[in-house]
MARNULO-889859 format. One record per atom (N, C-alpha, C, O, CB): residue in one letter; x, y, z. Coordinates in steps of 0.001 Angstrom, whole numbers, plus 500000, padded with zeros to 6 digits. Glycine has a CB too. Example, Ala and Ser with C-alpha at 12.3 -4.5 7.8 and 13.67 -1.06 7.14 Angstrom:
// MARNULO-889859
[site 'A',[513190,494310,507800]],
[site 'A',[512300,495500,507800]],
[site 'A',[513200,496700,507800]],
[site 'A',[514236,496681,508465]],
[site 'A',[511308,495527,509046]],
[site 'S',[512850,497750,507080]],
[site 'S',[513670,498940,507140]],
[site 'S',[512900,500030,507870]],
[site 'S',[513409,501138,508039]],
[site 'S',[514084,499402,505725]],
// end
This chain:
// MARNULO-889859
[site 'M',[405085,467250,362959]],
[site 'M',[404420,468501,363182]],
[site 'M',[403790,468518,364580]],
[site 'M',[403771,469548,365253]],
[site 'M',[403365,468742,362100]],
[site 'Y',[403283,467372,364995]],
[site 'Y',[402690,467284,366322]],
[site 'Y',[403717,467657,367390]],
[site 'Y',[403417,468409,368318]],
[site 'Y',[402140,465870,366574]],
[site 'L',[404922,467127,367250]],
[site 'L',[405967,467417,368229]],
[site 'L',[406320,468906,368233]],
[site 'L',[406564,469486,369291]],
[site 'L',[407219,466579,367935]],
[site 'Q',[406346,469513,367061]],
[site 'Q',[406637,470949,366991]],
[site 'Q',[405557,471749,367703]],
[site 'Q',[405860,472660,368474]],
[site 'Q',[406757,471409,365526]],
[site 'N',[404304,471412,367449]],
[site 'N',[403204,472134,368090]],
[site 'N',[403226,471958,369603]],
[site 'N',[402985,472909,370347]],
[site 'N',[401866,471662,367531]],
[site 'M',[403511,470751,370052]],
[site 'M',[403560,470512,371488]],
[site 'M',[404755,471236,372119]],
[site 'M',[404665,471719,373248]],
[site 'M',[403635,469003,371776]],
[site 'A',[405857,471309,371398]],
[site 'A',[407017,472053,371912]],
[site 'A',[406682,473536,372037]],
[site 'A',[407059,474173,373021]],
[site 'A',[408247,471859,370989]],
[site 'I',[405986,474085,371065]],
[site 'I',[405579,475492,371124]],
[site 'I',[404622,475709,372298]],
[site 'I',[404740,476690,373033]],
[site 'I',[404910,475928,369789]],
[site 'L',[403676,474786,372466]],
[site 'L',[402743,474880,373582]],
[site 'L',[403493,474854,374914]],
[site 'L',[403199,475642,375814]],
[site 'L',[401719,473735,373523]],
[site 'F',[404454,473954,375033]],
[site 'F',[405271,473863,376243]],
[site 'F',[405999,475188,376496]],
[site 'F',[406010,475693,377618]],
[site 'F',[406288,472702,376125]],
[site 'L',[406601,475740,375454]],
[site 'L',[407348,476988,375606]],
[site 'L',[406442,478157,375989]],
[site 'L',[406841,479025,376766]],
[site 'L',[408086,477312,374317]],
[site 'I',[405233,478181,375450]],
[site 'I',[404276,479233,375814]],
[site 'I',[403949,479151,377305]],
[site 'I',[403935,480166,378001]],
[site 'I',[402978,479112,374970]],
[site 'F',[403689,477942,377783]],
[site 'F',[403394,477778,379209]],
[site 'F',[404599,478143,380067]],
[site 'F',[404443,478772,381114]],
[site 'F',[402961,476337,379503]],
[site 'Q',[405779,477764,379643]],
[site 'Q',[406986,478103,380388]],
[site 'Q',[407183,479622,380422]],
[site 'Q',[407477,480195,381471]],
[site 'Q',[408219,477412,379762]],
[site 'Y',[407019,480255,379279]],
[site 'Y',[407200,481704,379177]],
[site 'Y',[406211,482448,380062]],
[site 'Y',[406552,483461,380672]],
[site 'Y',[407046,482159,377728]],
[site 'N',[404979,481937,380129]],
[site 'N',[403939,482569,380948]],
[site 'N',[403987,482112,382399]],
[site 'N',[403069,482373,383177]],
[site 'N',[402569,482273,380368]],
[site 'K',[405062,481431,382751]],
[site 'K',[405270,480966,384127]],
[site 'K',[404104,480123,384638]],
[site 'K',[403577,480348,385728]],
[site 'K',[405481,482156,385051]],
[site 'Q',[403716,479143,383814]],
[site 'Q',[402671,478188,384181]],
[site 'Q',[403264,476781,384116]],
[site 'Q',[402958,476020,383198]],
[site 'Q',[401420,478318,383239]],
[site 'P',[404118,476431,385096]],
[site 'P',[404828,475148,385030]],
[site 'P',[403905,473932,385079]],
[site 'P',[404229,472894,384503]],
[site 'P',[405813,475060,386158]],
[site 'A',[402768,474041,385751]],
[site 'A',[401853,472898,385808]],
[site 'A',[401328,472571,384411]],
[site 'A',[401280,471404,384022]],
[site 'A',[400676,473188,386770]],
[site 'F',[400936,473594,383663]],
[site 'F',[400446,473364,382304]],
[site 'F',[401574,472896,381383]],
[site 'F',[401352,472077,380492]],
[site 'F',[399805,474644,381746]],
[site 'A',[402771,473414,381598]],
[site 'A',[403921,472965,380812]],
[site 'A',[404155,471483,381039]],
[site 'A',[404384,470736,380088]],
[site 'A',[405186,473771,381177]],
[site 'F',[404100,471051,382294]],
[site 'F',[404276,469640,382609]],
[site 'F',[403156,468805,381982]],
[site 'F',[403413,467736,381428]],
[site 'F',[404313,469430,384133]],
[site 'L',[401914,469294,382071]],
[site 'L',[400786,468558,381479]],
[site 'L',[400934,468427,379963]],
[site 'L',[400579,467396,379393]],
[site 'L',[399460,469258,381812]],
[site 'S',[401454,469462,379312]],
[site 'S',[401642,469375,377857]],
[site 'S',[402699,468320,377521]],
[site 'S',[402559,467593,376537]],
[site 'S',[402054,470754,377274]],
[site 'L',[403751,468237,378332]],
[site 'L',[404765,467188,378118]],
[site 'L',[404181,465801,378364]],
[site 'L',[404450,464859,377618]],
[site 'L',[405980,467415,379040]],
[site 'L',[403372,465688,379427]],
[site 'L',[402743,464410,379741]],
[site 'L',[401783,463979,378629]],
[site 'L',[401777,462819,378219]],
[site 'L',[401999,464499,381078]],
[site 'L',[400982,464914,378153]],
[site 'L',[400053,464623,377062]],
[site 'L',[400803,464179,375814]],
[site 'L',[400390,463240,375134]],
[site 'L',[399190,465851,376750]],
[site 'T',[401888,464849,375521]],
[site 'T',[402706,464478,374363]],
[site 'T',[403209,463052,374497]],
[site 'T',[403116,462267,373553]],
[site 'T',[403891,465440,374203]],
[site 'A',[403739,462715,375660]],
[site 'A',[404274,461371,375873]],
[site 'A',[403187,460305,375767]],
[site 'A',[403399,459255,375160]],
[site 'A',[404951,461285,377236]],
[site 'V',[402032,460575,376354]],
[site 'V',[400935,459601,376318]],
[site 'V',[400453,459391,374880]],
[site 'V',[400287,458254,374439]],
[site 'V',[399759,460070,377214]],
[site 'L',[400231,460477,374158]],
[site 'L',[399725,460347,372794]],
[site 'L',[400748,459686,371866]],
[site 'L',[400381,458915,370980]],
[site 'L',[399340,461717,372248]],
[site 'L',[402013,459987,372071]],
[site 'L',[403043,459342,371250]],
[site 'L',[403135,457857,371545]],
[site 'L',[403566,457083,370690]],
[site 'L',[404400,459999,371480]],
[site 'A',[402740,457450,372734]],
[site 'A',[402754,456029,373073]],
[site 'A',[401485,455323,372599]],
[site 'A',[401543,454173,372164]],
[site 'A',[402914,455852,374578]],
[site 'V',[400345,456000,372679]],
[site 'V',[399053,455370,372410]],
[site 'V',[398747,455257,370917]],
[site 'V',[398324,454197,370456]],
[site 'V',[397954,456149,373092]],
[site 'F',[398953,456328,370158]],
[site 'F',[398555,456310,368746]],
[site 'F',[399297,455268,367922]],
[site 'F',[398643,454532,367183]],
[site 'F',[398776,457666,368139]],
[site 'P',[400625,455156,368000]],
[site 'P',[401300,454157,367161]],
[site 'P',[400956,452705,367512]],
[site 'P',[401095,451817,366671]],
[site 'P',[402783,454344,367266]],
[site 'L',[400515,452464,368729]],
[site 'L',[400179,451106,369137]],
[site 'L',[398814,450671,368635]],
[site 'L',[398442,449507,368782]],
[site 'L',[400224,450993,370634]],
[site 'G',[398077,451574,368055]],
[site 'G',[396759,451230,367524]],
[site 'G',[395710,451083,368608]],
[site 'G',[394700,450410,368402]],
[site 'G',[396841,449957,366734]],
[site 'L',[395929,451697,369753]],
[site 'L',[394989,451593,370861]],
[site 'L',[393807,452547,370730]],
[site 'L',[392829,452432,371469]],
[site 'L',[395702,451853,372155]],
[site 'V',[393893,453471,369807]],
[site 'V',[392819,454440,369612]],
[site 'V',[391962,453971,368433]],
[site 'V',[392475,453772,367332]],
[site 'V',[393392,455883,369360]],
[site 'P',[390655,453795,368664]],
[site 'P',[389772,453352,367569]],
[site 'P',[389765,454352,366405]],
[site 'P',[389926,455557,366600]],
[site 'P',[388335,453155,368093]],
[site 'F',[389577,453826,365208]],
[site 'F',[389609,454637,363995]],
[site 'F',[388552,455736,364023]],
[site 'F',[388801,456845,363550]],
[site 'F',[389409,453757,362771]],
[site 'N',[387365,455439,364575]],
[site 'N',[386305,456462,364591]],
[site 'N',[386698,457649,365475]],
[site 'N',[386287,458777,365201]],
[site 'N',[384974,455851,365090]],
[site 'I',[387474,457419,366513]],
[site 'I',[387945,458531,367345]],
[site 'I',[388979,459354,366585]],
[site 'I',[388989,460582,366673]],
[site 'I',[388544,458008,368673]],
[site 'I',[389836,458686,365850]],
[site 'I',[390823,459404,365031]],
[site 'I',[390106,460265,363991]],
[site 'I',[390490,461412,363763]],
[site 'I',[391796,458407,364334]],
[site 'M',[389075,459720,363365]],
[site 'M',[388311,460482,362368]],
[site 'M',[387604,461683,363018]],
[site 'M',[387534,462761,362429]],
[site 'M',[387273,459565,361671]],
[site 'T',[387090,461486,364222]],
[site 'T',[386437,462581,364933]],
[site 'T',[387447,463683,365259]],
[site 'T',[387161,464868,365082]],
[site 'T',[385770,462064,366225]],
[site 'L',[388609,463291,365726]],
[site 'L',[389650,464279,366015]],
[site 'L',[390063,465024,364751]],
[site 'L',[390308,466230,364783]],
[site 'L',[390872,463600,366648]],
[site 'Q',[390139,464299,363642]],
[site 'Q',[390487,464938,362373]],
[site 'Q',[389392,465920,361957]],
[site 'Q',[389688,466987,361418]],
[site 'Q',[390704,463877,361270]],
[site 'A',[388143,465568,362203]],
[site 'A',[387036,466461,361846]],
[site 'A',[387076,467747,362665]],
[site 'A',[386674,468802,362176]],
[site 'A',[385693,465753,362050]],
[site 'F',[387557,467671,363909]],
[site 'F',[387653,468867,364746]],
[site 'F',[388648,469882,364195]],
[site 'F',[388569,471064,364531]],
[site 'F',[388049,468481,366155]],
[site 'T',[389569,469449,363368]],
[site 'T',[390546,470397,362830]],
[site 'T',[389897,471401,361871]],
[site 'T',[390407,472507,361691]],
[site 'T',[391667,469643,362113]],
[site 'I',[388789,471019,361263]],
[site 'I',[388131,471905,360290]],
[site 'I',[387597,473167,360971]],
[site 'I',[387957,474267,360554]],
[site 'I',[386980,471162,359576]],
[site 'P',[386751,473054,362003]],
[site 'P',[386285,474303,362634]],
[site 'P',[387406,475057,363346]],
[site 'P',[387380,476286,363407]],
[site 'P',[385173,474000,363629]],
[site 'I',[388385,474338,363883]],
[site 'I',[389498,475022,364545]],
[site 'I',[390255,475878,363529]],
[site 'I',[390591,477031,363801]],
[site 'I',[390456,473996,365217]],
[site 'F',[390518,475301,362360]],
[site 'F',[391215,476062,361326]],
[site 'F',[390381,477259,360880]],
[site 'F',[390899,478366,360735]],
[site 'F',[391538,475164,360124]],
[site 'A',[389082,477029,360664]],
[site 'A',[388212,478121,360223]],
[site 'A',[388177,479235,361273]],
[site 'A',[388205,480417,360928]],
[site 'A',[386782,477597,359948]],
[site 'L',[388117,478862,362538]],
[site 'L',[388093,479861,363603]],
[site 'L',[389412,480619,363718]],
[site 'L',[389459,481695,364314]],
[site 'L',[387770,479197,364925]],
[site 'S',[390471,480071,363157]],
[site 'S',[391743,480787,363186]],
[site 'S',[391865,481784,362035]],
[site 'S',[392649,482730,362121]],
[site 'S',[392897,479798,363135]],
[site 'R',[391112,481589,360974]],
[site 'R',[391218,482470,359808]],
[site 'R',[390088,483497,359713]],
[site 'R',[390318,484628,359284]],
[site 'R',[391240,481642,358553]],
[site 'I',[388893,483124,360100]],
[site 'I',[387730,483998,359921]],
[site 'I',[387872,485334,360657]],
[site 'I',[387539,486367,360076]],
[site 'I',[386479,483290,360399]],
[site 'P',[388352,485365,361910]],
[site 'P',[388526,486679,362548]],
[site 'P',[389487,487597,361786]],
[site 'P',[389274,488808,361723]],
[site 'P',[389031,486495,363965]],
[site 'Q',[390539,487020,361209]],
[site 'Q',[391480,487823,360421]],
[site 'Q',[390798,488375,359175]],
[site 'Q',[390982,489541,358826]],
[site 'Q',[392712,486984,360024]],
[site 'I',[390013,487539,358509]],
[site 'I',[389296,487966,357307]],
[site 'I',[388333,489102,357648]],
[site 'I',[388259,490098,356928]],
[site 'I',[388528,486778,356675]],
[site 'L',[387595,488945,358752]],
[site 'L',[386636,489983,359153]],
[site 'L',[387334,491273,359557]],
[site 'L',[386869,492362,359218]],
[site 'L',[385771,489486,360306]],
[site 'A',[388438,491162,360272]],
[site 'A',[389194,492363,360668]],
[site 'A',[389732,493091,359443]],
[site 'A',[389689,494320,359385]],
[site 'A',[390358,491988,361610]],
[site 'N',[390237,492346,358468]],
[site 'N',[390728,492959,357230]],
[site 'N',[389597,493677,356507]],
[site 'N',[389764,494799,356030]],
[site 'N',[391358,491896,356308]],
[site 'F',[388447,493019,356432]],
[site 'F',[387302,493602,355736]],
[site 'F',[386838,494869,356435]],
[site 'F',[386550,495877,355789]],
[site 'F',[386151,492593,355649]],
[site 'K',[386766,494813,357750]],
[site 'K',[386284,495966,358522]],
[site 'K',[387214,497170,358380]],
[site 'K',[386757,498303,358229]],
[site 'K',[386146,495591,360000]],
[site 'S',[388521,496914,358430]],
[site 'S',[389472,498031,358363]],
[site 'S',[389882,498370,356934]],
[site 'S',[390567,499366,356702]],
[site 'S',[390708,497706,359175]],
[site 'K',[389464,497545,355980]],
[site 'K',[389867,497728,354574]],
[site 'K',[391393,497780,354461]],
[site 'K',[391950,498505,353637]],
[site 'K',[389240,499027,353986]],
[site 'S',[392045,496997,355305]],
[site 'S',[393499,496935,355319]],
[site 'S',[393922,495557,355793]],
[site 'S',[393205,494896,356544]],
[site 'S',[394102,498043,356223]],
[site 'T',[395087,495137,355349]],
[site 'T',[395640,493873,355841]],
[site 'T',[396833,494129,356739]],
[site 'T',[397542,493195,357115]],
[site 'T',[396043,492964,354673]],
[site 'G',[397057,495377,357082]],
[site 'G',[398141,495695,358005]],
[site 'G',[399477,495205,357491]],
[site 'G',[399886,495545,356382]],
[site 'G',[397867,495098,359364]],
[site 'Q',[400156,494407,358294]],
[site 'Q',[401483,493943,357938]],
[site 'Q',[401499,492480,357495]],
[site 'Q',[402537,491823,357574]],
[site 'Q',[402411,494131,359103]],
[site 'L',[400371,491971,357034]],
[site 'L',[400360,490596,356530]],
[site 'L',[401234,490526,355277]],
[site 'L',[401151,491385,354399]],
[site 'L',[398898,490116,356221]],
[site 'A',[402064,489498,355211]],
[site 'A',[403018,489371,354111]],
[site 'A',[402395,488627,352934]],
[site 'A',[401838,487540,353090]],
[site 'A',[404286,488648,354582]],
[site 'L',[402497,489224,351773]],
[site 'L',[401970,488622,350555]],
[site 'L',[402568,487236,350323]],
[site 'L',[401834,486290,350037]],
[site 'L',[402250,489526,349353]],
[site 'L',[403869,487104,350441]],
[site 'L',[404519,485826,350166]],
[site 'L',[404053,484730,351125]],
[site 'L',[403844,483591,350708]],
[site 'L',[406030,485981,350255]],
[site 'T',[403891,485063,352390]],
[site 'T',[403434,484079,353374]],
[site 'T',[402064,483538,353006]],
[site 'T',[401840,482328,353035]],
[site 'T',[403394,484697,354772]],
[site 'W',[401156,484426,352664]],
[site 'W',[399795,483987,352348]],
[site 'W',[399709,483337,350982]],
[site 'W',[398866,482468,350760]],
[site 'W',[398839,485157,352414]],
[site 'L',[400567,483744,350070]],
[site 'L',[400638,483059,348777]],
[site 'L',[401078,481614,348982]],
[site 'L',[400519,480698,348379]],
[site 'L',[401612,483792,347815]],
[site 'L',[402078,481413,349834]],
[site 'L',[402554,480060,350114]],
[site 'L',[401521,479251,350894]],
[site 'L',[401378,478052,350656]],
[site 'L',[403865,480114,350890]],
[site 'N',[400797,479883,351823]],
[site 'N',[399710,479192,352524]],
[site 'N',[398655,478705,351538]],
[site 'N',[398208,477560,351595]],
[site 'N',[399067,480119,353572]],
[site 'F',[398271,479598,350635]],
[site 'F',[397261,479254,349627]],
[site 'F',[397765,478146,348708]],
[site 'F',[397053,477172,348467]],
[site 'F',[396882,480495,348798]],
[site 'A',[398976,478286,348197]],
[site 'A',[399527,477281,347279]],
[site 'A',[399689,475933,347974]],
[site 'A',[399429,474890,347374]],
[site 'A',[400881,477750,346721]],
[site 'G',[400116,475948,349229]],
[site 'G',[400273,474696,349968]],
[site 'G',[398957,473982,350168]],
[site 'G',[398873,472766,350001]],
[site 'G',[400914,474956,351305]],
[site 'A',[397915,474740,350529]],
[site 'A',[396595,474133,350719]],
[site 'A',[396053,473595,349392]],
[site 'A',[395460,472517,349353]],
[site 'A',[395610,475160,351322]],
[site 'A',[396256,474342,348318]],
[site 'A',[395799,473885,346997]],
[site 'A',[396563,472633,346576]],
[site 'A',[395978,471720,345993]],
[site 'A',[395978,475002,345939]],
[site 'A',[397840,472582,346859]],
[site 'A',[398636,471399,346525]],
[site 'A',[398165,470186,347322]],
[site 'A',[398185,469060,346823]],
[site 'A',[400127,471662,346793]],
[site 'R',[397742,470424,348563]],
[site 'R',[397243,469305,349373]],
[site 'R',[395953,468728,348802]],
[site 'R',[395704,467528,348913]],
[site 'R',[397012,469755,350816]],
[site 'I',[395132,469580,348191]],
[site 'I',[393927,469065,347522]],
[site 'I',[394343,468120,346405]],
[site 'I',[393818,467013,346284]],
[site 'I',[393050,470230,346957]],
[site 'F',[395289,468566,345594]],
[site 'F',[395772,467755,344475]],
[site 'F',[396349,466422,344966]],
[site 'F',[396016,465367,344427]],
[site 'F',[396837,468530,343676]],
[site 'T',[397204,466469,345977]],
[site 'T',[397815,465224,346455]],
[site 'T',[396794,464323,347131]],
[site 'T',[396889,463100,347032]],
[site 'T',[398954,465529,347423]],
[site 'T',[395809,464917,347822]],
[site 'T',[394767,464094,348445]],
[site 'T',[393951,463373,347383]],
[site 'T',[393634,462193,347534]],
[site 'T',[393844,464959,349326]],
[site 'L',[393614,464075,346314]],
[site 'L',[392861,463438,345226]],
[site 'L',[393654,462303,344589]],
[site 'L',[393090,461266,344240]],
[site 'L',[392488,464472,344161]],
[site 'N',[394951,462497,344440]],
[site 'N',[395773,461487,343775]],
[site 'N',[396219,460354,344693]],
[site 'N',[396400,459228,344230]],
[site 'N',[396977,462138,343181]],
[site 'E',[396396,460623,345961]],
[site 'E',[396952,459621,346868]],
[site 'E',[395901,458885,347680]],
[site 'E',[395933,457656,347757]],
[site 'E',[397922,460269,347795]],
[site 'T',[394960,459616,348295]],
[site 'T',[394043,458958,349234]],
[site 'T',[392575,459064,348849]],
[site 'T',[391792,458150,349109]],
[site 'T',[394226,459536,350595]],
[site 'N',[392205,460175,348230]],
[site 'N',[390806,460441,347897]],
[site 'N',[389925,460411,349151]],
[site 'N',[388770,459989,349095]],
[site 'N',[390298,459414,346868]],
[site 'D',[390476,460857,350275]],
[site 'D',[389769,460895,351556]],
[site 'D',[388867,462123,351601]],
[site 'D',[389364,463247,351528]],
[site 'D',[390770,460908,352746]],
[site 'P',[387540,461935,351720]],
[site 'P',[386613,463078,351710]],
[site 'P',[386875,464074,352843]],
[site 'P',[386757,465283,352643]],
[site 'P',[385185,462578,351804]],
[site 'M',[387227,463579,354022]],
[site 'M',[387483,464467,355151]],
[site 'M',[388690,465365,354874]],
[site 'M',[388660,466560,355168]],
[site 'M',[387710,463650,356434]],
[site 'L',[389741,464791,354312]],
[site 'L',[390922,465587,353968]],
[site 'L',[390606,466585,352864]],
[site 'L',[391091,467716,352889]],
[site 'L',[392075,464675,353535]],
[site 'L',[389795,466170,351894]],
[site 'L',[389419,467082,350812]],
[site 'L',[388652,468284,351346]],
[site 'L',[388911,469415,350936]],
[site 'L',[388579,466351,349764]],
[site 'V',[387714,468050,352251]],
[site 'V',[386951,469149,352831]],
[site 'V',[387881,470064,353625]],
[site 'V',[387825,471287,353495]],
[site 'V',[385815,468611,353735]],
[site 'S',[388730,469461,354440]],
[site 'S',[389662,470229,355259]],
[site 'S',[390577,471098,354399]],
[site 'S',[390719,472294,354653]],
[site 'S',[390496,469292,356128]],
[site 'H',[391188,470507,353398]],
[site 'H',[392101,471262,352537]],
[site 'H',[391347,472241,351638]],
[site 'H',[391871,473301,351296]],
[site 'H',[392931,470305,351682]],
[site 'G',[390122,471888,351258]],
[site 'G',[389303,472809,350460]],
[site 'G',[388975,474077,351239]],
[site 'G',[389089,475185,350714]],
[site 'G',[388008,472121,350015]],
[site 'I',[388565,473907,352498]],
[site 'I',[388260,475062,353341]],
[site 'I',[389523,475893,353564]],
[site 'I',[389481,477122,353512]],
[site 'I',[387661,474607,354697]],
[site 'A',[390639,475218,353811]],
[site 'A',[391907,475937,354002]],
[site 'A',[392269,476745,352758]],
[site 'A',[392723,477885,352862]],
[site 'A',[393042,474949,354338]],
[site 'T',[392069,476156,351594]],
[site 'T',[392389,476858,350348]],
[site 'T',[391508,478090,350176]],
[site 'T',[391997,479160,349812]],
[site 'T',[392223,475920,349145]],
[site 'V',[390220,477942,350434]],
[site 'V',[389298,479069,350276]],
[site 'V',[389629,480187,351269]],
[site 'V',[389686,481355,350885]],
[site 'V',[387842,478601,350469]],
[site 'L',[389845,479842,352526]],
[site 'L',[390120,480866,353532]],
[site 'L',[391475,481534,353310]],
[site 'L',[391592,482755,353417]],
[site 'L',[390069,480258,354925]],
[site 'N',[392497,480735,353000]],
[site 'N',[393805,481328,352699]],
[site 'N',[393739,482180,351440]],
[site 'N',[394372,483232,351360]],
[site 'N',[394870,480232,352536]],
[site 'G',[392967,481720,350455]],
[site 'G',[392787,482493,349225]],
[site 'G',[392064,483804,349480]],
[site 'G',[392365,484819,348852]],
[site 'G',[392021,481679,348201]],
[site 'T',[391111,483781,350400]],
[site 'T',[390383,485007,350748]],
[site 'T',[391340,486045,351327]],
[site 'T',[391293,487215,350948]],
[site 'T',[389249,484703,351757]],
[site 'I',[392207,485618,352244]],
[site 'I',[393178,486549,352830]],
[site 'I',[394161,487027,351766]],
[site 'I',[394543,488197,351756]],
[site 'I',[393938,485882,354002]],
[site 'L',[394570,486135,350876]],
[site 'L',[395473,486514,349788]],
[site 'L',[394830,487582,348904]],
[site 'L',[395480,488565,348551]],
[site 'L',[395851,485279,348943]],
[site 'V',[393572,487399,348547]],
[site 'V',[392867,488392,347729]],
[site 'V',[392740,489710,348487]],
[site 'V',[392873,490780,347894]],
[site 'V',[391467,487871,347323]],
[site 'Q',[392484,489641,349789]],
[site 'Q',[392412,490870,350574]],
[site 'Q',[393736,491618,350565]],
[site 'Q',[393762,492846,350479]],
[site 'Q',[392003,490557,352006]],
[site 'I',[394836,490876,350654]],
[site 'I',[396151,491525,350604]],
[site 'I',[396334,492220,349264]],
[site 'I',[396837,493342,349208]],
[site 'I',[397285,490496,350836]],
[site 'L',[395928,491562,348188]],
[site 'L',[396068,492149,346853]],
[site 'L',[395153,493358,346679]],
[site 'L',[395532,494332,346028]],
[site 'L',[395762,491103,345778]],
[site 'L',[393951,493304,347257]],
[site 'L',[392994,494410,347115]],
[site 'L',[393294,495579,348050]],
[site 'L',[393308,496735,347627]],
[site 'L',[391589,493910,347373]],
[site 'Y',[393530,495269,349317]],
[site 'Y',[393675,496319,350320]],
[site 'Y',[395116,496748,350549]],
[site 'Y',[395396,497931,350743]],
[site 'Y',[393087,495862,351612]],
[site 'G',[396018,495793,350526]],
[site 'G',[397391,496109,350902]],
[site 'G',[397393,496706,352291]],
[site 'G',[396777,496154,353202]],
[site 'G',[398046,497075,349887]],
[site 'D',[398071,497819,352470]],
[site 'D',[398022,498494,353774]],
[site 'D',[397377,499874,353638]],
[site 'D',[397689,500798,354388]],
[site 'D',[399444,498624,354374]],
[site 'K',[396470,499991,352662]],
[site 'K',[395800,501271,352415]],
[site 'K',[395026,501763,353624]],
[site 'K',[395055,502952,353939]],
[site 'K',[394865,501148,351236]],
[site 'G',[394337,500862,354302]],
[site 'G',[393529,501247,355462]],
[site 'G',[394375,501807,356576]],
[site 'G',[393952,502748,357248]],
[site 'G',[392741,500068,355973]],
[site 'A',[395555,501263,356796]],
[site 'A',[396438,501756,357858]],
[site 'A',[396898,503176,357545]],
[site 'A',[396963,504022,358437]],
[site 'A',[397660,500822,358032]],
[site 'A',[397215,503433,356290]],
[site 'A',[397651,504776,355894]],
[site 'A',[396504,505770,356061]],
[site 'A',[396724,506893,356515]],
[site 'A',[398158,504779,354428]],
[site 'T',[395299,505379,355705]],
[site 'T',[394132,506245,355853]],
[site 'T',[393872,506545,357321]],
[site 'T',[393550,507680,357673]],
[site 'T',[392895,505599,355216]],
[site 'A',[394009,505545,358177]],
[site 'A',[393783,505750,359616]],
[site 'A',[394800,506723,360183]],
[site 'A',[394446,507528,361044]],
[site 'A',[393853,504414,360375]],
[site 'Q',[396054,506682,359737]],
[site 'Q',[397069,507598,360244]],
[site 'Q',[396792,509024,359761]],
[site 'Q',[397014,509981,360504]],
[site 'Q',[398474,507143,359802]],
[site 'V',[396319,509172,358545]],
[site 'V',[395999,510509,358035]],
[site 'V',[394844,511097,358858]],
[site 'V',[394859,512282,359192]],
[site 'V',[395624,510453,356511]],
[site 'E',[393850,510269,359183]],
[site 'E',[392710,510752,359966]],
[site 'E',[393163,511183,361354]],
[site 'E',[392660,512176,361881]],
[site 'E',[391625,509664,360073]],
[site 'K',[394106,510454,361961]],
[site 'K',[394614,510805,363286]],
[site 'K',[395340,512147,363239]],
[site 'K',[395210,512951,364161]],
[site 'K',[395555,509705,363816]],
[site 'K',[396099,512394,362181]],
[site 'K',[396845,513640,362057]],
[site 'K',[395894,514820,361879]],
[site 'K',[396180,515920,362350]],
[site 'K',[397826,513564,360879]],
[site 'E',[394767,514600,361203]],
[site 'E',[393812,515673,360972]],
[site 'E',[393104,516084,362238]],
[site 'E',[392668,517230,362343]],
[site 'E',[392805,515260,359943]],
[site 'K',[392972,515201,363199]],
[site 'K',[392265,515507,364455]],
[site 'K',[393151,516229,365344]],
[site 'K',[392757,516584,366455]],
[site 'K',[391753,514274,365143]],
// end
């Protein structure tokens, strides 16, 4: 997954005509792929990096939740996509409990499940009702 994310990052920089950043993303990928498997990174740093994923994930979902709430619509969010996001996060809780019982992973997957579930419930409650209402209001003006 790391390689996929770094490839996407590289492509974004290339697309935006930022070759220096594209090169840096490739360099970072190569360095991290060399350093992590060799055990050169202390465990406490790995745990700290893992902890940073929690607020990053929350910051990626909370604006969407607030926008949905404000507009009373989920726009074009796909029910199946968010159902699978929710189910995947819930499954990760189950596997974490059975395989590792790692508290950091449990918190991370728990937050993901709650936030993905919130968006899923919004899709079920709002659908695209808000978008239709906004278009009717525009036509009336």
